[in-house]
PDB file of N, CA, C and O in Angstrom:
ATOM      1  N   MET A   1       0.859  -1.180   0.000  1.00  0.00           N
ATOM      2  CA  MET A   1       0.000   0.000   0.000  1.00  0.00           C
ATOM      3  C   MET A   1       0.904   1.241   0.000  1.00  0.00           C
ATOM      4  O   MET A   1       1.847   1.320   0.787  1.00  0.00           O
ATOM      5  N   THR A   2       0.619   2.200  -0.874  1.00  0.00           N
ATOM      6  CA  THR A   2       1.428   3.413  -0.931  1.00  0.00           C
ATOM      7  C   THR A   2       1.076   4.331   0.230  1.00  0.00           C
ATOM      8  O   THR A   2       0.036   4.171   0.868  1.00  0.00           O
ATOM      9  N   ASP A   3       1.955   5.298   0.498  1.00  0.00           N
ATOM     10  CA  ASP A   3       1.687   6.278   1.558  1.00  0.00           C
ATOM     11  C   ASP A   3       0.384   7.010   1.288  1.00  0.00           C
ATOM     12  O   ASP A   3      -0.399   7.262   2.203  1.00  0.00           O
ATOM     13  N   HIS A   4       0.155   7.354   0.005  1.00  0.00           N
ATOM     14  CA  HIS A   4      -1.056   8.096  -0.357  1.00  0.00           C
ATOM     15  C   HIS A   4      -2.310   7.260  -0.088  1.00  0.00           C
ATOM     16  O   HIS A   4      -3.309   7.775   0.415  1.00  0.00           O
ATOM     17  N   GLU A   5      -2.251   5.965  -0.427  1.00  0.00           N
ATOM     18  CA  GLU A   5      -3.389   5.080  -0.174  1.00  0.00           C
ATOM     19  C   GLU A   5      -3.630   4.902   1.323  1.00  0.00           C
ATOM     20  O   GLU A   5      -4.772   4.862   1.779  1.00  0.00           O
ATOM     21  N   GLU A   6      -2.546   4.797   2.072  1.00  0.00           N
ATOM     22  CA  GLU A   6      -2.667   4.646   3.521  1.00  0.00           C
ATOM     23  C   GLU A   6      -3.273   5.896   4.140  1.00  0.00           C
ATOM     24  O   GLU A   6      -4.135   5.802   5.014  1.00  0.00           O
ATOM     25  N   LEU A   7      -2.827   7.070   3.691  1.00  0.00           N
ATOM     26  CA  LEU A   7      -3.379   8.327   4.190  1.00  0.00           C
ATOM     27  C   LEU A   7      -4.856   8.429   3.857  1.00  0.00           C
ATOM     28  O   LEU A   7      -5.654   8.835   4.702  1.00  0.00           O
ATOM     29  N   SER A   8      -5.233   8.066   2.642  1.00  0.00           N
ATOM     30  CA  SER A   8      -6.635   8.102   2.234  1.00  0.00           C
ATOM     31  C   SER A   8      -7.481   7.222   3.149  1.00  0.00           C
ATOM     32  O   SER A   8      -8.562   7.617   3.584  1.00  0.00           O
ATOM     33  N   ARG A   9      -6.972   6.028   3.434  1.00  0.00           N
ATOM     34  CA  ARG A   9      -7.695   5.106   4.312  1.00  0.00           C
ATOM     35  C   ARG A   9      -7.856   5.711   5.703  1.00  0.00           C
ATOM     36  O   ARG A   9      -8.943   5.668   6.279  1.00  0.00           O
ATOM     37  N   ASP A  10      -6.766   6.281   6.247  1.00  0.00           N
ATOM     38  CA  ASP A  10      -6.814   6.850   7.591  1.00  0.00           C
ATOM     39  C   ASP A  10      -7.730   8.059   7.661  1.00  0.00           C
ATOM     40  O   ASP A  10      -8.447   8.229   8.647  1.00  0.00           O
ATOM     41  N   LEU A  11      -7.722   8.910   6.628  1.00  0.00           N
ATOM     42  CA  LEU A  11      -8.604  10.073   6.633  1.00  0.00           C
ATOM     43  C   LEU A  11     -10.065   9.636   6.663  1.00  0.00           C
ATOM     44  O   LEU A  11     -10.882  10.226   7.369  1.00  0.00           O
ATOM     45  N   GLY A  12     -10.385   8.603   5.896  1.00  0.00           N
ATOM     46  CA  GLY A  12     -11.751   8.082   5.911  1.00  0.00           C
ATOM     47  C   GLY A  12     -12.114   7.510   7.271  1.00  0.00           C
ATOM     48  O   GLY A  12     -13.242   7.665   7.740  1.00  0.00           O
ATOM     49  N   ARG A  13     -11.161   6.856   7.892  1.00  0.00           N
ATOM     50  CA  ARG A  13     -11.400   6.253   9.195  1.00  0.00           C
ATOM     51  C   ARG A  13     -11.697   7.320  10.244  1.00  0.00           C
ATOM     52  O   ARG A  13     -12.578   7.131  11.083  1.00  0.00           O
ATOM     53  N   TYR A  14     -10.977   8.434  10.206  1.00  0.00           N
ATOM     54  CA  TYR A  14     -11.135   9.456  11.227  1.00  0.00           C
ATOM     55  C   TYR A  14     -12.107  10.560  10.818  1.00  0.00           C
ATOM     56  O   TYR A  14     -12.453  11.412  11.635  1.00  0.00           O
ATOM     57  N   GLY A  15     -12.548  10.551   9.565  1.00  0.00           N
ATOM     58  CA  GLY A  15     -13.549  11.505   9.121  1.00  0.00           C
ATOM     59  C   GLY A  15     -13.046  12.940   9.032  1.00  0.00           C
ATOM     60  O   GLY A  15     -13.826  13.878   9.197  1.00  0.00           O
ATOM     61  N   VAL A  16     -11.754  13.125   8.774  1.00  0.00           N
ATOM     62  CA  VAL A  16     -11.223  14.488   8.656  1.00  0.00           C
ATOM     63  C   VAL A  16     -10.459  14.635   7.348  1.00  0.00           C
ATOM     64  O   VAL A  16      -9.882  13.673   6.842  1.00  0.00           O
ATOM     65  N   GLY A  17     -10.461  15.821   6.821  1.00  0.00           N
ATOM     66  CA  GLY A  17      -9.626  16.151   5.670  1.00  0.00           C
ATOM     67  C   GLY A  17      -9.904  15.332   4.436  1.00  0.00           C
ATOM     68  O   GLY A  17     -10.882  14.589   4.353  1.00  0.00           O
ATOM     69  N   GLN A  18      -9.023  15.491   3.492  1.00  0.00           N
ATOM     70  CA  GLN A  18      -9.068  14.716   2.260  1.00  0.00           C
ATOM     71  C   GLN A  18      -7.664  14.662   1.706  1.00  0.00           C
ATOM     72  O   GLN A  18      -6.878  15.582   1.928  1.00  0.00           O
ATOM     73  N   PRO A  19      -7.333  13.608   0.991  1.00  0.00           N
ATOM     74  CA  PRO A  19      -5.986  13.524   0.426  1.00  0.00           C
ATOM     75  C   PRO A  19      -5.802  14.580  -0.667  1.00  0.00           C
ATOM     76  O   PRO A  19      -6.749  14.945  -1.364  1.00  0.00           O
ATOM     77  N   ALA A  20      -4.580  15.055  -0.800  1.00  0.00           N
ATOM     78  CA  ALA A  20      -4.265  16.023  -1.846  1.00  0.00           C
ATOM     79  C   ALA A  20      -4.377  15.357  -3.200  1.00  0.00           C
ATOM     80  O   ALA A  20      -4.035  14.186  -3.363  1.00  0.00           O
ATOM     81  N   THR A  21      -4.860  16.119  -4.175  1.00  0.00           N
ATOM     82  CA  THR A  21      -4.910  15.604  -5.542  1.00  0.00           C
ATOM     83  C   THR A  21      -3.515  15.696  -6.147  1.00  0.00           C
ATOM     84  O   THR A  21      -2.655  16.407  -5.629  1.00  0.00           O
ATOM     85  N   GLU A  22      -3.293  14.979  -7.241  1.00  0.00           N
ATOM     86  CA  GLU A  22      -2.001  15.064  -7.928  1.00  0.00           C
ATOM     87  C   GLU A  22      -1.709  16.506  -8.345  1.00  0.00           C
ATOM     88  O   GLU A  22      -0.565  16.952  -8.259  1.00  0.00           O
ATOM     89  N   LYS A  23      -2.725  17.234  -8.793  1.00  0.00           N
ATOM     90  CA  LYS A  23      -2.557  18.634  -9.207  1.00  0.00           C
ATOM     91  C   LYS A  23      -2.127  19.487  -8.013  1.00  0.00           C
ATOM     92  O   LYS A  23      -1.246  20.336  -8.153  1.00  0.00           O
ATOM     93  N   GLU A  24      -2.729  19.277  -6.849  1.00  0.00           N
ATOM     94  CA  GLU A  24      -2.337  20.030  -5.657  1.00  0.00           C
ATOM     95  C   GLU A  24      -0.892  19.730  -5.271  1.00  0.00           C
ATOM     96  O   GLU A  24      -0.151  20.633  -4.884  1.00  0.00           O
ATOM     97  N   ILE A  25      -0.494  18.479  -5.374  1.00  0.00           N
ATOM     98  CA  ILE A  25       0.880  18.105  -5.064  1.00  0.00           C
ATOM     99  C   ILE A  25       1.836  18.772  -6.038  1.00  0.00           C
ATOM    100  O   ILE A  25       2.875  19.288  -5.625  1.00  0.00           O
ATOM    101  N   GLN A  26       1.505  18.772  -7.333  1.00  0.00           N
ATOM    102  CA  GLN A  26       2.358  19.411  -8.338  1.00  0.00           C
ATOM    103  C   GLN A  26       2.517  20.900  -8.054  1.00  0.00           C
ATOM    104  O   GLN A  26       3.602  21.451  -8.240  1.00  0.00           O
ATOM    105  N   ASN A  27       1.459  21.551  -7.608  1.00  0.00           N
ATOM    106  CA  ASN A  27       1.520  22.984  -7.322  1.00  0.00           C
ATOM    107  C   ASN A  27       2.455  23.304  -6.158  1.00  0.00           C
ATOM    108  O   ASN A  27       3.018  24.397  -6.102  1.00  0.00           O
ATOM    109  N   TRP A  28       2.625  22.369  -5.235  1.00  0.00           N
ATOM    110  CA  TRP A  28       3.505  22.589  -4.076  1.00  0.00           C
ATOM    111  C   TRP A  28       4.904  22.034  -4.302  1.00  0.00           C
ATOM    112  O   TRP A  28       5.805  22.346  -3.523  1.00  0.00           O
ATOM    113  N   ASN A  29       5.120  21.238  -5.317  1.00  0.00           N
ATOM    114  CA  ASN A  29       6.418  20.638  -5.565  1.00  0.00           C
ATOM    115  C   ASN A  29       7.325  21.679  -6.212  1.00  0.00           C
ATOM    116  O   ASN A  29       7.243  21.927  -7.415  1.00  0.00           O
ATOM    117  N   ILE A  30       8.183  22.278  -5.409  1.00  0.00           N
ATOM    118  CA  ILE A  30       9.016  23.376  -5.903  1.00  0.00           C
ATOM    119  C   ILE A  30      10.497  23.008  -5.898  1.00  0.00           C
ATOM    120  O   ILE A  30      11.360  23.886  -5.871  1.00  0.00           O
ATOM    121  N   ASP A  31      10.788  21.709  -5.925  1.00  0.00           N
ATOM    122  CA  ASP A  31      12.185  21.278  -5.957  1.00  0.00           C
ATOM    123  C   ASP A  31      12.816  21.668  -7.289  1.00  0.00           C
ATOM    124  O   ASP A  31      12.212  21.499  -8.348  1.00  0.00           O
ATOM    125  N   VAL A  32      14.029  22.185  -7.223  1.00  0.00           N
ATOM    126  CA  VAL A  32      14.792  22.518  -8.428  1.00  0.00           C
ATOM    127  C   VAL A  32      16.141  21.823  -8.322  1.00  0.00           C
ATOM    128  O   VAL A  32      16.865  22.003  -7.342  1.00  0.00           O
ATOM    129  N   ALA A  33      16.475  21.033  -9.330  1.00  0.00           N
ATOM    130  CA  ALA A  33      17.743  20.310  -9.351  1.00  0.00           C
ATOM    131  C   ALA A  33      18.882  21.245  -9.744  1.00  0.00           C
ATOM    132  O   ALA A  33      18.634  22.281 -10.361  1.00  0.00           O
ATOM    133  N   PRO A  34      20.122  20.905  -9.401  1.00  0.00           N
ATOM    134  CA  PRO A  34      21.266  21.730  -9.804  1.00  0.00           C
ATOM    135  C   PRO A  34      21.362  21.935 -11.313  1.00  0.00           C
ATOM    136  O   PRO A  34      21.966  22.902 -11.776  1.00  0.00           O
ATOM    137  N   THR A  35      20.767  21.025 -12.073  1.00  0.00           N
ATOM    138  CA  THR A  35      20.777  21.146 -13.535  1.00  0.00           C
ATOM    139  C   THR A  35      19.764  22.163 -14.033  1.00  0.00           C
ATOM    140  O   THR A  35      19.766  22.519 -15.211  1.00  0.00           O
ATOM    141  N   GLY A  36      18.890  22.637 -13.134  1.00  0.00           N
ATOM    142  CA  GLY A  36      17.823  23.553 -13.529  1.00  0.00           C
ATOM    143  C   GLY A  36      16.507  22.845 -13.760  1.00  0.00           C
ATOM    144  O   GLY A  36      15.479  23.496 -13.947  1.00  0.00           O
ATOM    145  N   GLU A  37      16.520  21.511 -13.750  1.00  0.00           N
ATOM    146  CA  GLU A  37      15.271  20.766 -13.913  1.00  0.00           C
ATOM    147  C   GLU A  37      14.332  21.130 -12.769  1.00  0.00           C
ATOM    148  O   GLU A  37      14.748  21.174 -11.611  1.00  0.00           O
ATOM    149  N   GLY A  38      13.084  21.388 -13.088  1.00  0.00           N
ATOM    150  CA  GLY A  38      12.098  21.753 -12.082  1.00  0.00           C
ATOM    151  C   GLY A  38      11.817  23.238 -12.052  1.00  0.00           C
ATOM    152  O   GLY A  38      10.892  23.675 -11.367  1.00  0.00           O
ATOM    153  N   LEU A  39      12.592  24.022 -12.780  1.00  0.00           N
ATOM    154  CA  LEU A  39      12.324  25.458 -12.845  1.00  0.00           C
ATOM    155  C   LEU A  39      11.060  25.719 -13.654  1.00  0.00           C
ATOM    156  O   LEU A  39      10.786  25.005 -14.619  1.00  0.00           O
ATOM    157  N   PRO A  40      10.293  26.727 -13.276  1.00  0.00           N
ATOM    158  CA  PRO A  40       9.122  27.063 -14.084  1.00  0.00           C
ATOM    159  C   PRO A  40       9.567  27.683 -15.400  1.00  0.00           C
ATOM    160  O   PRO A  40      10.707  28.134 -15.517  1.00  0.00           O
ATOM    161  N   PRO A  41       8.680  27.712 -16.396  1.00  0.00           N
ATOM    162  CA  PRO A  41       9.033  28.349 -17.657  1.00  0.00           C
ATOM    163  C   PRO A  41       9.303  29.833 -17.438  1.00  0.00           C
ATOM    164  O   PRO A  41       8.710  30.457 -16.558  1.00  0.00           O
ATOM    165  N   GLY A  42      10.176  30.375 -18.220  1.00  0.00           N
ATOM    166  CA  GLY A  42      10.470  31.801 -18.108  1.00  0.00           C
ATOM    167  C   GLY A  42      11.947  32.051 -18.230  1.00  0.00           C
ATOM    168  O   GLY A  42      12.676  31.264 -18.834  1.00  0.00           O
ATOM    169  N   HIS A  43      12.389  33.150 -17.654  1.00  0.00           N
ATOM    170  CA  HIS A  43      13.791  33.529 -17.732  1.00  0.00           C
ATOM    171  C   HIS A  43      14.169  34.309 -16.474  1.00  0.00           C
ATOM    172  O   HIS A  43      13.308  34.669 -15.671  1.00  0.00           O
ATOM    173  N   GLY A  44      15.433  34.558 -16.320  1.00  0.00           N
ATOM    174  CA  GLY A  44      15.914  35.297 -15.167  1.00  0.00           C
ATOM    175  C   GLY A  44      17.417  35.445 -15.239  1.00  0.00           C
ATOM    176  O   GLY A  44      18.060  35.031 -16.204  1.00  0.00           O
ATOM    177  N   THR A  45      17.962  36.044 -14.198  1.00  0.00           N
ATOM    178  CA  THR A  45      19.402  36.236 -14.109  1.00  0.00           C
ATOM    179  C   THR A  45      19.877  35.768 -12.743  1.00  0.00           C
ATOM    180  O   THR A  45      19.084  35.626 -11.812  1.00  0.00           O
ATOM    181  N   VAL A  46      21.167  35.533 -12.633  1.00  0.00           N
ATOM    182  CA  VAL A  46      21.747  35.150 -11.347  1.00  0.00           C
ATOM    183  C   VAL A  46      21.515  36.265 -10.331  1.00  0.00           C
ATOM    184  O   VAL A  46      21.165  35.990  -9.183  1.00  0.00           O
ATOM    185  N   LYS A  47      21.701  37.496 -10.732  1.00  0.00           N
ATOM    186  CA  LYS A  47      21.515  38.631  -9.821  1.00  0.00           C
ATOM    187  C   LYS A  47      20.076  38.680  -9.293  1.00  0.00           C
ATOM    188  O   LYS A  47      19.855  38.873  -8.097  1.00  0.00           O
ATOM    189  N   ARG A  48      19.109  38.504 -10.183  1.00  0.00           N
ATOM    190  CA  ARG A  48      17.704  38.534  -9.751  1.00  0.00           C
ATOM    191  C   ARG A  48      17.404  37.325  -8.864  1.00  0.00           C
ATOM    192  O   ARG A  48      16.671  37.443  -7.882  1.00  0.00           O
ATOM    193  N   GLY A  49      17.965  36.167  -9.205  1.00  0.00           N
ATOM    194  CA  GLY A  49      17.767  34.984  -8.373  1.00  0.00           C
ATOM    195  C   GLY A  49      18.319  35.185  -6.963  1.00  0.00           C
ATOM    196  O   GLY A  49      17.706  34.750  -5.988  1.00  0.00           O
ATOM    197  N   ALA A  50      19.465  35.839  -6.853  1.00  0.00           N
ATOM    198  CA  ALA A  50      20.055  36.122  -5.540  1.00  0.00           C
ATOM    199  C   ALA A  50      19.151  37.043  -4.735  1.00  0.00           C
ATOM    200  O   ALA A  50      19.006  36.873  -3.524  1.00  0.00           O
ATOM    201  N   GLN A  51      18.546  38.015  -5.401  1.00  0.00           N
ATOM    202  CA  GLN A  51      17.624  38.931  -4.715  1.00  0.00           C
ATOM    203  C   GLN A  51      16.387  38.180  -4.210  1.00  0.00           C
ATOM    204  O   GLN A  51      15.938  38.396  -3.085  1.00  0.00           O
ATOM    205  N   ILE A  52      15.852  37.309  -5.039  1.00  0.00           N
ATOM    206  CA  ILE A  52      14.670  36.531  -4.641  1.00  0.00           C
ATOM    207  C   ILE A  52      15.020  35.601  -3.486  1.00  0.00           C
ATOM    208  O   ILE A  52      14.265  35.493  -2.521  1.00  0.00           O
ATOM    209  N   TYR A  53      16.171  34.928  -3.585  1.00  0.00           N
ATOM    210  CA  TYR A  53      16.600  34.026  -2.503  1.00  0.00           C
ATOM    211  C   TYR A  53      16.741  34.795  -1.195  1.00  0.00           C
ATOM    212  O   TYR A  53      16.252  34.350  -0.157  1.00  0.00           O
ATOM    213  N   ALA A  54      17.407  35.944  -1.241  1.00  0.00           N
ATOM    214  CA  ALA A  54      17.625  36.739  -0.030  1.00  0.00           C
ATOM    215  C   ALA A  54      16.307  37.173   0.600  1.00  0.00           C
ATOM    216  O   ALA A  54      16.185  37.209   1.824  1.00  0.00           O
ATOM    217  N   GLY A  55      15.331  37.500  -0.221  1.00  0.00           N
ATOM    218  CA  GLY A  55      14.056  37.986   0.305  1.00  0.00           C
ATOM    219  C   GLY A  55      13.050  36.898   0.647  1.00  0.00           C
ATOM    220  O   GLY A  55      12.109  37.143   1.402  1.00  0.00           O
ATOM    221  N   THR A  56      13.234  35.702   0.104  1.00  0.00           N
ATOM    222  CA  THR A  56      12.223  34.657   0.260  1.00  0.00           C
ATOM    223  C   THR A  56      12.728  33.414   0.982  1.00  0.00           C
ATOM    224  O   THR A  56      11.984  32.807   1.753  1.00  0.00           O
ATOM    225  N   CYS A  57      13.957  33.033   0.752  1.00  0.00           N
ATOM    226  CA  CYS A  57      14.445  31.724   1.205  1.00  0.00           C
ATOM    227  C   CYS A  57      15.444  31.793   2.357  1.00  0.00           C
ATOM    228  O   CYS A  57      15.483  30.909   3.212  1.00  0.00           O
ATOM    229  N   ALA A  58      16.254  32.858   2.368  1.00  0.00           N
ATOM    230  CA  ALA A  58      17.357  32.932   3.327  1.00  0.00           C
ATOM    231  C   ALA A  58      16.893  32.927   4.774  1.00  0.00           C
ATOM    232  O   ALA A  58      17.633  32.487   5.654  1.00  0.00           O
ATOM    233  N   GLN A  59      15.690  33.402   5.037  1.00  0.00           N
ATOM    234  CA  GLN A  59      15.225  33.434   6.427  1.00  0.00           C
ATOM    235  C   GLN A  59      15.117  32.032   7.028  1.00  0.00           C
ATOM    236  O   GLN A  59      15.252  31.865   8.240  1.00  0.00           O
ATOM    237  N   CYS A  60      14.877  31.030   6.191  1.00  0.00           N
ATOM    238  CA  CYS A  60      14.805  29.649   6.692  1.00  0.00           C
ATOM    239  C   CYS A  60      16.068  28.849   6.409  1.00  0.00           C
ATOM    240  O   CYS A  60      16.454  28.004   7.217  1.00  0.00           O
ATOM    241  N   HIS A  61      16.714  29.099   5.282  1.00  0.00           N
ATOM    242  CA  HIS A  61      17.838  28.270   4.849  1.00  0.00           C
ATOM    243  C   HIS A  61      19.194  28.947   5.013  1.00  0.00           C
ATOM    244  O   HIS A  61      20.223  28.343   4.710  1.00  0.00           O
ATOM    245  N   GLY A  62      19.212  30.193   5.488  1.00  0.00           N
ATOM    246  CA  GLY A  62      20.458  30.910   5.693  1.00  0.00           C
ATOM    247  C   GLY A  62      21.014  31.488   4.410  1.00  0.00           C
ATOM    248  O   GLY A  62      20.563  31.139   3.319  1.00  0.00           O
ATOM    249  N   PRO A  63      22.002  32.381   4.534  1.00  0.00           N
ATOM    250  CA  PRO A  63      22.532  33.062   3.366  1.00  0.00           C
ATOM    251  C   PRO A  63      23.205  32.145   2.353  1.00  0.00           C
ATOM    252  O   PRO A  63      23.244  32.469   1.166  1.00  0.00           O
ATOM    253  N   SER A  64      23.739  31.002   2.800  1.00  0.00           N
ATOM    254  CA  SER A  64      24.403  30.115   1.844  1.00  0.00           C
ATOM    255  C   SER A  64      23.641  28.807   1.619  1.00  0.00           C
ATOM    256  O   SER A  64      24.128  27.922   0.916  1.00  0.00           O
ATOM    257  N   GLY A  65      22.461  28.681   2.205  1.00  0.00           N
ATOM    258  CA  GLY A  65      21.639  27.496   1.978  1.00  0.00           C
ATOM    259  C   GLY A  65      21.876  26.343   2.923  1.00  0.00           C
ATOM    260  O   GLY A  65      21.257  25.291   2.767  1.00  0.00           O
ATOM    261  N   VAL A  66      22.760  26.504   3.909  1.00  0.00           N
ATOM    262  CA  VAL A  66      23.033  25.386   4.811  1.00  0.00           C
ATOM    263  C   VAL A  66      22.826  25.711   6.286  1.00  0.00           C
ATOM    264  O   VAL A  66      22.844  24.806   7.120  1.00  0.00           O
ATOM    265  N   GLU A  67      22.633  26.957   6.617  1.00  0.00           N
ATOM    266  CA  GLU A  67      22.380  27.286   8.018  1.00  0.00           C
ATOM    267  C   GLU A  67      20.960  27.816   8.153  1.00  0.00           C
ATOM    268  O   GLU A  67      20.327  28.160   7.155  1.00  0.00           O
ATOM    269  N   GLY A  68      20.465  27.883   9.358  1.00  0.00           N
ATOM    270  CA  GLY A  68      19.109  28.351   9.581  1.00  0.00           C
ATOM    271  C   GLY A  68      18.221  27.229  10.062  1.00  0.00           C
ATOM    272  O   GLY A  68      18.643  26.073  10.103  1.00  0.00           O
ATOM    273  N   PRO A  69      16.990  27.558  10.428  1.00  0.00           N
ATOM    274  CA  PRO A  69      16.081  26.537  10.978  1.00  0.00           C
ATOM    275  C   PRO A  69      15.545  25.570   9.935  1.00  0.00           C
ATOM    276  O   PRO A  69      15.131  24.465  10.285  1.00  0.00           O
ATOM    277  N   GLY A  70      15.541  25.957   8.653  1.00  0.00           N
ATOM    278  CA  GLY A  70      15.024  25.074   7.604  1.00  0.00           C
ATOM    279  C   GLY A  70      16.067  24.052   7.192  1.00  0.00           C
ATOM    280  O   GLY A  70      17.235  24.156   7.567  1.00  0.00           O
ATOM    281  N   PRO A  71      15.637  23.056   6.414  1.00  0.00           N
ATOM    282  CA  PRO A  71      16.585  22.032   5.963  1.00  0.00           C
ATOM    283  C   PRO A  71      17.628  22.620   5.013  1.00  0.00           C
ATOM    284  O   PRO A  71      17.330  23.560   4.277  1.00  0.00           O
ATOM    285  N   PRO A  72      18.843  22.079   5.020  1.00  0.00           N
ATOM    286  CA  PRO A  72      19.868  22.570   4.109  1.00  0.00           C
ATOM    287  C   PRO A  72      19.469  22.337   2.648  1.00  0.00           C
ATOM    288  O   PRO A  72      18.856  21.322   2.315  1.00  0.00           O
ATOM    289  N   LEU A  73      19.820  23.274   1.799  1.00  0.00           N
ATOM    290  CA  LEU A  73      19.496  23.160   0.373  1.00  0.00           C
ATOM    291  C   LEU A  73      20.629  22.558  -0.426  1.00  0.00           C
ATOM    292  O   LEU A  73      20.427  22.129  -1.562  1.00  0.00           O
ATOM    293  N   VAL A  74      21.816  22.519   0.149  1.00  0.00           N
ATOM    294  CA  VAL A  74      22.980  21.962  -0.546  1.00  0.00           C
ATOM    295  C   VAL A  74      23.704  21.017   0.388  1.00  0.00           C
ATOM    296  O   VAL A  74      23.553  21.100   1.607  1.00  0.00           O
ATOM    297  N   GLY A  75      24.493  20.112  -0.184  1.00  0.00           N
ATOM    298  CA  GLY A  75      25.288  19.195   0.637  1.00  0.00           C
ATOM    299  C   GLY A  75      24.476  18.092   1.260  1.00  0.00           C
ATOM    300  O   GLY A  75      24.819  17.605   2.337  1.00  0.00           O
ATOM    301  N   GLY A  76      23.393  17.681   0.599  1.00  0.00           N
ATOM    302  CA  GLY A  76      22.492  16.649   1.141  1.00  0.00           C
ATOM    303  C   GLY A  76      23.166  15.320   1.359  1.00  0.00           C
ATOM    304  O   GLY A  76      24.387  15.236   1.493  1.00  0.00           O
ATOM    305  N   ARG A  77      22.372  14.299   1.391  1.00  0.00           N
ATOM    306  CA  ARG A  77      22.845  12.953   1.687  1.00  0.00           C
ATOM    307  C   ARG A  77      23.763  12.430   0.625  1.00  0.00           C
ATOM    308  O   ARG A  77      24.248  11.303   0.729  1.00  0.00           O
TER     309      ARG A  77
END
């Protein structure tokens, strides 16, 4: 049984919530690989990306992506 099937069964058992649809999961899946795979369509620059990271991500992942309360973004397993 997959995790999703198990969650669906448990939600029905307890009468709360509903499992996320595949579309909802896709909307929250924001992983981007070092190759750029996973980036949304469009364009940008390194400078603009640094500005977005500083304003959106650094508060959880730290200025270099490895410190802070959030999980490290680089140097994984």
